[in-house]
Structure formats: structure tokens, C-alpha cells
N, C-alpha and C positions, 0 to 999 in steps of 0.2 A: 363840080368837083367837091370832094369832101375836105373839110377843114380839120386839121389835127391840133389839139390843145393838150397841154401837160397839166396834170394835177400837181399840187405841191409835193405830194409823195413821189410821183413819177420823176419830177425834176431833181428831188433830193437823192433818189436812188441812182440816177444817172451820174450825178456829181460824186457820189460815194464810190461808184465803180471806177470812175476816172482817177480819183484820189488814191484809191487802193492800188491800182495797177501802176500808177505814176511813181509810187515809192520805189519800185524796182526798175521801171523803164518808161520814161516819158514818151518815147517813140511808140511802144506797144499800147500805151494808154490812148494816144492819139488815134492809132489804127482801130482800136476797139470802139472808140467814140464814133468814128466815121462809119464803121460797120453797123452799129446800133442805129445811128441817125439815118443811114441809107435805108434800113429796114422800115423804120418809122415813116420815112418819106413815101415808101411804096403804098402806104395806106391811103394817101390822097387820091390815087387812081384806082386802087384795088382794096376797098375797105373790108371785104370779106375774105381776103387772102389768108388770114389766120384761122386756126382751128378753134372750136369751142373749148374753153378751159374745162378739163375733166372734173376738177375739184368744185367747180361752180355749177356747171351744167345749165347754163343760160345762153340762149342764142345771141344775145347782145354783148356778152362778155367773151372775148376771143384773145388769142395770143399768137405772137410770132416767136419763132425760135431763132436766136442768133447765138449759136453756141459759144460759151456755155450758159447763156442767159435766156430767160423767158421774159418777153415784153407783153404785158397784159394790158388790154385796152377795152374800152366800152364804146360801142357804136350807138349813136342816137341821131336818127335822121341823116343829116348831112354833116354831122359833127362826131369826131372821134376824140375820146379822152384817154390819154396814156395814164393808166392807173398806177402801175408799179413795174419795176424791172428788178429781177432777182436771179441769183445763180441757181441753175437747175438742180443742183445737189441739195439745196435747202428746201425746207418745208414751205408749202404755199402760205404766204403771209395773209393776215387779216386785212381786207380792204372794204371800203364802203361801196355798196352797190345799190343804194336806194334809187327810187324812180326819178328823183329830182336831179338837176344838174350837179355833177361832182364839184367839190370845192375848188 
């Protein structure tokens, strides 16, 4: 089974999403967190369930869509790194994609 880990950027993005939604509704913030985390959990069993990120065009960098967010991850052997999560209406952020283990 694949192990999922969060980069500092991915964890920060998740927390920022929760904080932003929570200003209007703690209930909907909790629902969105559950939806995002459920999508991330599916990667343990199905690491290739996401599509290749069009802006990057690398087979090891993929994304899951949990509307309205894009969950970008990198697959390395039996390890998945959650790189970033961002609103799909925004421009693709700069992320580190080197060959070494993400920070």
C-alpha cells in the first residue's frame, strides 16, 4: 500500500482553505476538509487515480479534483507527496518538482 505524506506547502494550503471557509461557516469548512481528506485517502489504494497535471506534463505529478479545488501530488515508488491544494479558478502555483524527496 502507498504511503501519503504532506509537504509543508500542502499542509499550509489545507489549513488556509479551512480557515477561509470557516469565517463564513464552521460547518461547511468541516465538510470541505472531510471531502478533501477523503480524496487524499483514496491515493493509498489508487495512487494513479488522478490525472497528469496539464501545466507540468510529468507522469509522476498528478492531481485529483475535489471541486472547487485541485489537489496536486507527486508519486515516488510507494510514496505520495501532497504538494499543493488550490482553488481551480486560480493560476497554477509554482511548486518544487526536483528529483529528490520534497521538503
